[in-house]
mmCIF file of the N, C-alpha and C atoms, coordinates in Angstrom:
data_MODEL
# 
_entry.id   MODEL 
# 
loop_
_atom_site.group_PDB 
_atom_site.id 
_atom_site.type_symbol 
_atom_site.label_atom_id 
_atom_site.label_alt_id 
_atom_site.label_comp_id 
_atom_site.label_asym_id 
_atom_site.label_entity_id 
_atom_site.label_seq_id 
_atom_site.pdbx_PDB_ins_code 
_atom_site.Cartn_x 
_atom_site.Cartn_y 
_atom_site.Cartn_z 
_atom_site.occupancy 
_atom_site.B_iso_or_equiv 
_atom_site.pdbx_formal_charge 
_atom_site.auth_seq_id 
_atom_site.auth_comp_id 
_atom_site.auth_asym_id 
_atom_site.auth_atom_id 
_atom_site.pdbx_PDB_model_num 
ATOM 1   N N  . MET A 1 1  ? 43.391 148.171 115.011 1.00 0.00 ? 1  MET A N  1 
ATOM 2   C CA . MET A 1 1  ? 44.236 147.046 114.628 1.00 0.00 ? 1  MET A CA 1 
ATOM 3   C C  . MET A 1 1  ? 44.813 146.402 115.884 1.00 0.00 ? 1  MET A C  1 
ATOM 4   N N  . ARG A 1 2  ? 45.061 145.123 115.777 1.00 0.00 ? 2  ARG A N  1 
ATOM 5   C CA . ARG A 1 2  ? 45.522 144.350 116.927 1.00 0.00 ? 2  ARG A CA 1 
ATOM 6   C C  . ARG A 1 2  ? 47.034 144.449 117.112 1.00 0.00 ? 2  ARG A C  1 
ATOM 7   N N  . LYS A 1 3  ? 47.461 144.438 118.368 1.00 0.00 ? 3  LYS A N  1 
ATOM 8   C CA . LYS A 1 3  ? 48.877 144.487 118.710 1.00 0.00 ? 3  LYS A CA 1 
ATOM 9   C C  . LYS A 1 3  ? 49.391 143.070 118.955 1.00 0.00 ? 3  LYS A C  1 
ATOM 10  N N  . TYR A 1 4  ? 50.687 142.894 118.722 1.00 0.00 ? 4  TYR A N  1 
ATOM 11  C CA . TYR A 1 4  ? 51.335 141.601 118.909 1.00 0.00 ? 4  TYR A CA 1 
ATOM 12  C C  . TYR A 1 4  ? 52.551 141.779 119.803 1.00 0.00 ? 4  TYR A C  1 
ATOM 13  N N  . LYS A 1 5  ? 52.846 140.730 120.590 1.00 0.00 ? 5  LYS A N  1 
ATOM 14  C CA . LYS A 1 5  ? 53.935 140.789 121.559 1.00 0.00 ? 5  LYS A CA 1 
ATOM 15  C C  . LYS A 1 5  ? 54.974 139.715 121.262 1.00 0.00 ? 5  LYS A C  1 
ATOM 16  N N  . CYS A 1 6  ? 56.246 140.102 121.311 1.00 0.00 ? 6  CYS A N  1 
ATOM 17  C CA . CYS A 1 6  ? 57.343 139.158 121.136 1.00 0.00 ? 6  CYS A CA 1 
ATOM 18  C C  . CYS A 1 6  ? 57.418 138.273 122.381 1.00 0.00 ? 6  CYS A C  1 
ATOM 19  N N  . SER A 1 7  ? 57.359 136.966 122.187 1.00 0.00 ? 7  SER A N  1 
ATOM 20  C CA . SER A 1 7  ? 57.388 136.046 123.323 1.00 0.00 ? 7  SER A CA 1 
ATOM 21  C C  . SER A 1 7  ? 58.790 135.913 123.918 1.00 0.00 ? 7  SER A C  1 
ATOM 22  N N  . VAL A 1 8  ? 59.798 136.436 123.247 1.00 0.00 ? 8  VAL A N  1 
ATOM 23  C CA . VAL A 1 8  ? 61.171 136.345 123.743 1.00 0.00 ? 8  VAL A CA 1 
ATOM 24  C C  . VAL A 1 8  ? 61.516 137.542 124.645 1.00 0.00 ? 8  VAL A C  1 
ATOM 25  N N  . CYS A 1 9  ? 61.266 138.759 124.153 1.00 0.00 ? 9  CYS A N  1 
ATOM 26  C CA . CYS A 1 9  ? 61.689 139.946 124.909 1.00 0.00 ? 9  CYS A CA 1 
ATOM 27  C C  . CYS A 1 9  ? 60.544 140.837 125.384 1.00 0.00 ? 9  CYS A C  1 
ATOM 28  N N  . GLY A 1 10 ? 59.327 140.604 124.876 1.00 0.00 ? 10 GLY A N  1 
ATOM 29  C CA . GLY A 1 10 ? 58.191 141.403 125.316 1.00 0.00 ? 10 GLY A CA 1 
ATOM 30  C C  . GLY A 1 10 ? 57.910 142.636 124.478 1.00 0.00 ? 10 GLY A C  1 
ATOM 31  N N  . HIS A 1 11 ? 58.677 142.851 123.407 1.00 0.00 ? 11 HIS A N  1 
ATOM 32  C CA . HIS A 1 11 ? 58.419 143.998 122.522 1.00 0.00 ? 11 HIS A CA 1 
ATOM 33  C C  . HIS A 1 11 ? 56.998 143.928 121.989 1.00 0.00 ? 11 HIS A C  1 
ATOM 34  N N  . ILE A 1 12 ? 56.332 145.059 121.927 1.00 0.00 ? 12 ILE A N  1 
ATOM 35  C CA . ILE A 1 12 ? 54.972 145.139 121.390 1.00 0.00 ? 12 ILE A CA 1 
ATOM 36  C C  . ILE A 1 12 ? 55.027 145.737 119.988 1.00 0.00 ? 12 ILE A C  1 
ATOM 37  N N  . TYR A 1 13 ? 54.487 145.004 119.012 1.00 0.00 ? 13 TYR A N  1 
ATOM 38  C CA . TYR A 1 13 ? 54.327 145.567 117.670 1.00 0.00 ? 13 TYR A CA 1 
ATOM 39  C C  . TYR A 1 13 ? 52.972 146.245 117.633 1.00 0.00 ? 13 TYR A C  1 
ATOM 40  N N  . ASP A 1 14 ? 52.994 147.565 117.474 1.00 0.00 ? 14 ASP A N  1 
ATOM 41  C CA . ASP A 1 14 ? 51.776 148.365 117.392 1.00 0.00 ? 14 ASP A CA 1 
ATOM 42  C C  . ASP A 1 14 ? 51.603 148.815 115.947 1.00 0.00 ? 14 ASP A C  1 
ATOM 43  N N  . PRO A 1 15 ? 50.561 148.326 115.264 1.00 0.00 ? 15 PRO A N  1 
ATOM 44  C CA . PRO A 1 15 ? 50.360 148.696 113.857 1.00 0.00 ? 15 PRO A CA 1 
ATOM 45  C C  . PRO A 1 15 ? 50.277 150.200 113.622 1.00 0.00 ? 15 PRO A C  1 
ATOM 46  N N  . ALA A 1 16 ? 49.783 150.941 114.599 1.00 0.00 ? 16 ALA A N  1 
ATOM 47  C CA . ALA A 1 16 ? 49.690 152.401 114.443 1.00 0.00 ? 16 ALA A CA 1 
ATOM 48  C C  . ALA A 1 16 ? 51.077 153.030 114.313 1.00 0.00 ? 16 ALA A C  1 
ATOM 49  N N  . GLU A 1 17 ? 52.073 152.401 114.926 1.00 0.00 ? 17 GLU A N  1 
ATOM 50  C CA . GLU A 1 17 ? 53.441 152.919 114.867 1.00 0.00 ? 17 GLU A CA 1 
ATOM 51  C C  . GLU A 1 17 ? 54.269 152.246 113.777 1.00 0.00 ? 17 GLU A C  1 
ATOM 52  N N  . GLY A 1 18 ? 53.962 150.973 113.475 1.00 0.00 ? 18 GLY A N  1 
ATOM 53  C CA . GLY A 1 18 ? 54.777 150.226 112.521 1.00 0.00 ? 18 GLY A CA 1 
ATOM 54  C C  . GLY A 1 18 ? 56.185 150.038 113.051 1.00 0.00 ? 18 GLY A C  1 
ATOM 55  N N  . ASP A 1 19 ? 57.142 149.919 112.163 1.00 0.00 ? 19 ASP A N  1 
ATOM 56  C CA . ASP A 1 19 ? 58.561 149.826 112.513 1.00 0.00 ? 19 ASP A CA 1 
ATOM 57  C C  . ASP A 1 19 ? 59.344 150.531 111.416 1.00 0.00 ? 19 ASP A C  1 
ATOM 58  N N  . PRO A 1 20 ? 59.262 151.874 111.408 1.00 0.00 ? 20 PRO A N  1 
ATOM 59  C CA . PRO A 1 20 ? 59.887 152.648 110.319 1.00 0.00 ? 20 PRO A CA 1 
ATOM 60  C C  . PRO A 1 20 ? 61.375 152.361 110.126 1.00 0.00 ? 20 PRO A C  1 
ATOM 61  N N  . ASP A 1 21 ? 62.096 152.057 111.214 1.00 0.00 ? 21 ASP A N  1 
ATOM 62  C CA . ASP A 1 21 ? 63.526 151.770 111.088 1.00 0.00 ? 21 ASP A CA 1 
ATOM 63  C C  . ASP A 1 21 ? 63.781 150.501 110.275 1.00 0.00 ? 21 ASP A C  1 
ATOM 64  N N  . SER A 1 22 ? 62.772 149.639 110.200 1.00 0.00 ? 22 SER A N  1 
ATOM 65  C CA . SER A 1 22 ? 62.882 148.396 109.418 1.00 0.00 ? 22 SER A CA 1 
ATOM 66  C C  . SER A 1 22 ? 62.073 148.451 108.127 1.00 0.00 ? 22 SER A C  1 
ATOM 67  N N  . GLY A 1 23 ? 61.579 149.642 107.783 1.00 0.00 ? 23 GLY A N  1 
ATOM 68  C CA . GLY A 1 23 ? 60.839 149.808 106.540 1.00 0.00 ? 23 GLY A CA 1 
ATOM 69  C C  . GLY A 1 23 ? 59.362 149.444 106.628 1.00 0.00 ? 23 GLY A C  1 
ATOM 70  N N  . ILE A 1 24 ? 58.823 149.302 107.850 1.00 0.00 ? 24 ILE A N  1 
ATOM 71  C CA . ILE A 1 24 ? 57.412 148.980 108.039 1.00 0.00 ? 24 ILE A CA 1 
ATOM 72  C C  . ILE A 1 24 ? 56.691 150.278 108.388 1.00 0.00 ? 24 ILE A C  1 
ATOM 73  N N  . ALA A 1 25 ? 55.873 150.756 107.469 1.00 0.00 ? 25 ALA A N  1 
ATOM 74  C CA . ALA A 1 25 ? 55.207 152.040 107.631 1.00 0.00 ? 25 ALA A CA 1 
ATOM 75  C C  . ALA A 1 25 ? 54.140 152.000 108.725 1.00 0.00 ? 25 ALA A C  1 
ATOM 76  N N  . PRO A 1 26 ? 53.936 153.136 109.416 1.00 0.00 ? 26 PRO A N  1 
ATOM 77  C CA . PRO A 1 26 ? 52.818 153.216 110.358 1.00 0.00 ? 26 PRO A CA 1 
ATOM 78  C C  . PRO A 1 26 ? 51.517 152.858 109.646 1.00 0.00 ? 26 PRO A C  1 
ATOM 79  N N  . GLY A 1 27 ? 50.644 152.138 110.349 1.00 0.00 ? 27 GLY A N  1 
ATOM 80  C CA . GLY A 1 27 ? 49.378 151.717 109.772 1.00 0.00 ? 27 GLY A CA 1 
ATOM 81  C C  . GLY A 1 27 ? 49.440 150.330 109.137 1.00 0.00 ? 27 GLY A C  1 
ATOM 82  N N  . THR A 1 28 ? 50.599 149.661 109.216 1.00 0.00 ? 28 THR A N  1 
ATOM 83  C CA . THR A 1 28 ? 50.749 148.324 108.633 1.00 0.00 ? 28 THR A CA 1 
ATOM 84  C C  . THR A 1 28 ? 50.287 147.261 109.623 1.00 0.00 ? 28 THR A C  1 
ATOM 85  N N  . ALA A 1 29 ? 49.261 146.511 109.242 1.00 0.00 ? 29 ALA A N  1 
ATOM 86  C CA . ALA A 1 29 ? 48.768 145.427 110.083 1.00 0.00 ? 29 ALA A CA 1 
ATOM 87  C C  . ALA A 1 29 ? 49.856 144.365 110.218 1.00 0.00 ? 29 ALA A C  1 
ATOM 88  N N  . PHE A 1 30 ? 49.900 143.692 111.360 1.00 0.00 ? 30 PHE A N  1 
ATOM 89  C CA . PHE A 1 30 ? 50.922 142.668 111.593 1.00 0.00 ? 30 PHE A CA 1 
ATOM 90  C C  . PHE A 1 30 ? 50.885 141.591 110.518 1.00 0.00 ? 30 PHE A C  1 
ATOM 91  N N  . GLU A 1 31 ? 49.694 141.253 110.071 1.00 0.00 ? 31 GLU A N  1 
ATOM 92  C CA . GLU A 1 31 ? 49.535 140.234 109.035 1.00 0.00 ? 31 GLU A CA 1 
ATOM 93  C C  . GLU A 1 31 ? 50.211 140.638 107.730 1.00 0.00 ? 31 GLU A C  1 
ATOM 94  N N  . ASP A 1 32 ? 50.374 141.942 107.515 1.00 0.00 ? 32 ASP A N  1 
ATOM 95  C CA . ASP A 1 32 ? 50.979 142.452 106.283 1.00 0.00 ? 32 ASP A CA 1 
ATOM 96  C C  . ASP A 1 32 ? 52.483 142.686 106.400 1.00 0.00 ? 32 ASP A C  1 
ATOM 97  N N  . VAL A 1 33 ? 53.035 142.480 107.593 1.00 0.00 ? 33 VAL A N  1 
ATOM 98  C CA . VAL A 1 33 ? 54.477 142.602 107.787 1.00 0.00 ? 33 VAL A CA 1 
ATOM 99  C C  . VAL A 1 33 ? 55.130 141.373 107.145 1.00 0.00 ? 33 VAL A C  1 
ATOM 100 N N  . PRO A 1 34 ? 56.189 141.558 106.365 1.00 0.00 ? 34 PRO A N  1 
ATOM 101 C CA . PRO A 1 34 ? 56.841 140.411 105.709 1.00 0.00 ? 34 PRO A CA 1 
ATOM 102 C C  . PRO A 1 34 ? 57.326 139.371 106.723 1.00 0.00 ? 34 PRO A C  1 
ATOM 103 N N  . ASP A 1 35 ? 57.293 138.106 106.339 1.00 0.00 ? 35 ASP A N  1 
ATOM 104 C CA . ASP A 1 35 ? 57.752 137.033 107.217 1.00 0.00 ? 35 ASP A CA 1 
ATOM 105 C C  . ASP A 1 35 ? 59.241 137.151 107.530 1.00 0.00 ? 35 ASP A C  1 
ATOM 106 N N  . SER A 1 36 ? 59.973 137.881 106.721 1.00 0.00 ? 36 SER A N  1 
ATOM 107 C CA . SER A 1 36 ? 61.409 138.050 106.941 1.00 0.00 ? 36 SER A CA 1 
ATOM 108 C C  . SER A 1 36 ? 61.724 139.097 108.017 1.00 0.00 ? 36 SER A C  1 
ATOM 109 N N  . TRP A 1 37 ? 60.702 139.840 108.447 1.00 0.00 ? 37 TRP A N  1 
ATOM 110 C CA . TRP A 1 37 ? 60.884 140.860 109.481 1.00 0.00 ? 37 TRP A CA 1 
ATOM 111 C C  . TRP A 1 37 ? 61.281 140.202 110.796 1.00 0.00 ? 37 TRP A C  1 
ATOM 112 N N  . VAL A 1 38 ? 62.136 140.869 111.560 1.00 0.00 ? 38 VAL A N  1 
ATOM 113 C CA . VAL A 1 38 ? 62.531 140.363 112.876 1.00 0.00 ? 38 VAL A CA 1 
ATOM 114 C C  . VAL A 1 38 ? 62.284 141.432 113.934 1.00 0.00 ? 38 VAL A C  1 
ATOM 115 N N  . CYS A 1 39 ? 62.184 140.996 115.172 1.00 0.00 ? 39 CYS A N  1 
ATOM 116 C CA . CYS A 1 39 ? 61.980 141.900 116.302 1.00 0.00 ? 39 CYS A CA 1 
ATOM 117 C C  . CYS A 1 39 ? 63.097 142.942 116.325 1.00 0.00 ? 39 CYS A C  1 
ATOM 118 N N  . PRO A 1 40 ? 62.747 144.225 116.399 1.00 0.00 ? 40 PRO A N  1 
ATOM 119 C CA . PRO A 1 40 ? 63.776 145.259 116.406 1.00 0.00 ? 40 PRO A CA 1 
ATOM 120 C C  . PRO A 1 40 ? 64.566 145.318 117.711 1.00 0.00 ? 40 PRO A C  1 
ATOM 121 N N  . VAL A 1 41 ? 64.099 144.636 118.741 1.00 0.00 ? 41 VAL A N  1 
ATOM 122 C CA . VAL A 1 41 ? 64.795 144.654 120.028 1.00 0.00 ? 41 VAL A CA 1 
ATOM 123 C C  . VAL A 1 41 ? 65.735 143.462 120.184 1.00 0.00 ? 41 VAL A C  1 
ATOM 124 N N  . CYS A 1 42 ? 65.216 142.240 119.937 1.00 0.00 ? 42 CYS A N  1 
ATOM 125 C CA . CYS A 1 42 ? 66.026 141.046 120.197 1.00 0.00 ? 42 CYS A CA 1 
ATOM 126 C C  . CYS A 1 42 ? 66.378 140.236 118.948 1.00 0.00 ? 42 CYS A C  1 
ATOM 127 N N  . GLY A 1 43 ? 65.789 140.589 117.809 1.00 0.00 ? 43 GLY A N  1 
ATOM 128 C CA . GLY A 1 43 ? 66.126 139.892 116.567 1.00 0.00 ? 43 GLY A CA 1 
ATOM 129 C C  . GLY A 1 43 ? 65.386 138.586 116.346 1.00 0.00 ? 43 GLY A C  1 
ATOM 130 N N  . SER A 1 44 ? 64.379 138.297 117.172 1.00 0.00 ? 44 SER A N  1 
ATOM 131 C CA . SER A 1 44 ? 63.602 137.065 117.002 1.00 0.00 ? 44 SER A CA 1 
ATOM 132 C C  . SER A 1 44 ? 62.737 137.142 115.751 1.00 0.00 ? 44 SER A C  1 
ATOM 133 N N  . ALA A 1 45 ? 62.431 135.990 115.205 1.00 0.00 ? 45 ALA A N  1 
ATOM 134 C CA . ALA A 1 45 ? 61.611 135.893 113.997 1.00 0.00 ? 45 ALA A CA 1 
ATOM 135 C C  . ALA A 1 45 ? 60.173 136.338 114.269 1.00 0.00 ? 45 ALA A C  1 
ATOM 136 N N  . LYS A 1 46 ? 59.502 136.733 113.211 1.00 0.00 ? 46 LYS A N  1 
ATOM 137 C CA . LYS A 1 46 ? 58.106 137.176 113.305 1.00 0.00 ? 46 LYS A CA 1 
ATOM 138 C C  . LYS A 1 46 ? 57.216 136.123 113.960 1.00 0.00 ? 46 LYS A C  1 
ATOM 139 N N  . ASN A 1 47 ? 57.526 134.847 113.741 1.00 0.00 ? 47 ASN A N  1 
ATOM 140 C CA . ASN A 1 47 ? 56.675 133.793 114.293 1.00 0.00 ? 47 ASN A CA 1 
ATOM 141 C C  . ASN A 1 47 ? 56.789 133.670 115.815 1.00 0.00 ? 47 ASN A C  1 
ATOM 142 N N  . LYS A 1 48 ? 57.658 134.432 116.435 1.00 0.00 ? 48 LYS A N  1 
ATOM 143 C CA . LYS A 1 48 ? 57.762 134.460 117.901 1.00 0.00 ? 48 LYS A CA 1 
ATOM 144 C C  . LYS A 1 48 ? 56.770 135.456 118.508 1.00 0.00 ? 48 LYS A C  1 
ATOM 145 N N  . TYR A 1 49 ? 56.050 136.169 117.658 1.00 0.00 ? 49 TYR A N  1 
ATOM 146 C CA . TYR A 1 49 ? 55.042 137.138 118.127 1.00 0.00 ? 49 TYR A CA 1 
ATOM 147 C C  . TYR A 1 49 ? 53.684 136.468 118.257 1.00 0.00 ? 49 TYR A C  1 
ATOM 148 N N  . HIS A 1 50 ? 52.961 136.895 119.280 1.00 0.00 ? 50 HIS A N  1 
ATOM 149 C CA . HIS A 1 50 ? 51.630 136.363 119.549 1.00 0.00 ? 50 HIS A CA 1 
ATOM 150 C C  . HIS A 1 50 ? 50.678 137.515 119.792 1.00 0.00 ? 50 HIS A C  1 
ATOM 151 N N  . LEU A 1 51 ? 49.432 137.299 119.443 1.00 0.00 ? 51 LEU A N  1 
ATOM 152 C CA . LEU A 1 51 ? 48.390 138.312 119.620 1.00 0.00 ? 51 LEU A CA 1 
ATOM 153 C C  . LEU A 1 51 ? 48.333 138.737 121.073 1.00 0.00 ? 51 LEU A C  1 
ATOM 154 N N  . LEU A 1 52 ? 48.369 140.045 121.284 1.00 0.00 ? 52 LEU A N  1 
ATOM 155 C CA . LEU A 1 52 ? 48.272 140.604 122.624 1.00 0.00 ? 52 LEU A CA 1 
ATOM 156 C C  . LEU A 1 52 ? 46.808 140.711 122.980 1.00 0.00 ? 52 LEU A C  1 
ATOM 157 N N  . GLU A 1 53 ? 46.410 139.988 123.992 1.00 0.00 ? 53 GLU A N  1 
ATOM 158 C CA . GLU A 1 53 ? 45.005 140.009 124.412 1.00 0.00 ? 53 GLU A CA 1 
ATOM 159 C C  . GLU A 1 53 ? 44.703 141.306 125.132 1.00 0.00 ? 53 GLU A C  1 
ATOM 160 N N  . ASP A 1 54 ? 43.498 141.793 124.936 1.00 0.00 ? 54 ASP A N  1 
ATOM 161 C CA . ASP A 1 54 ? 43.086 143.055 125.574 1.00 0.00 ? 54 ASP A CA 1 
ATOM 162 C C  . ASP A 1 54 ? 42.974 142.927 127.072 1.00 0.00 ? 54 ASP A C  1 
# 
């Protein structure tokens, strides 16, 4: 699964880890994360994340 990076603070959303503290289970693809989810580090909206190129 592809990783995404917050363009504000640089946080990496890794689908293998998810975001359990926000109710996002490990194995959840970024596309399946609710639009209401925010960056756990800086609070930016999901739309501030961009595909992390390999």
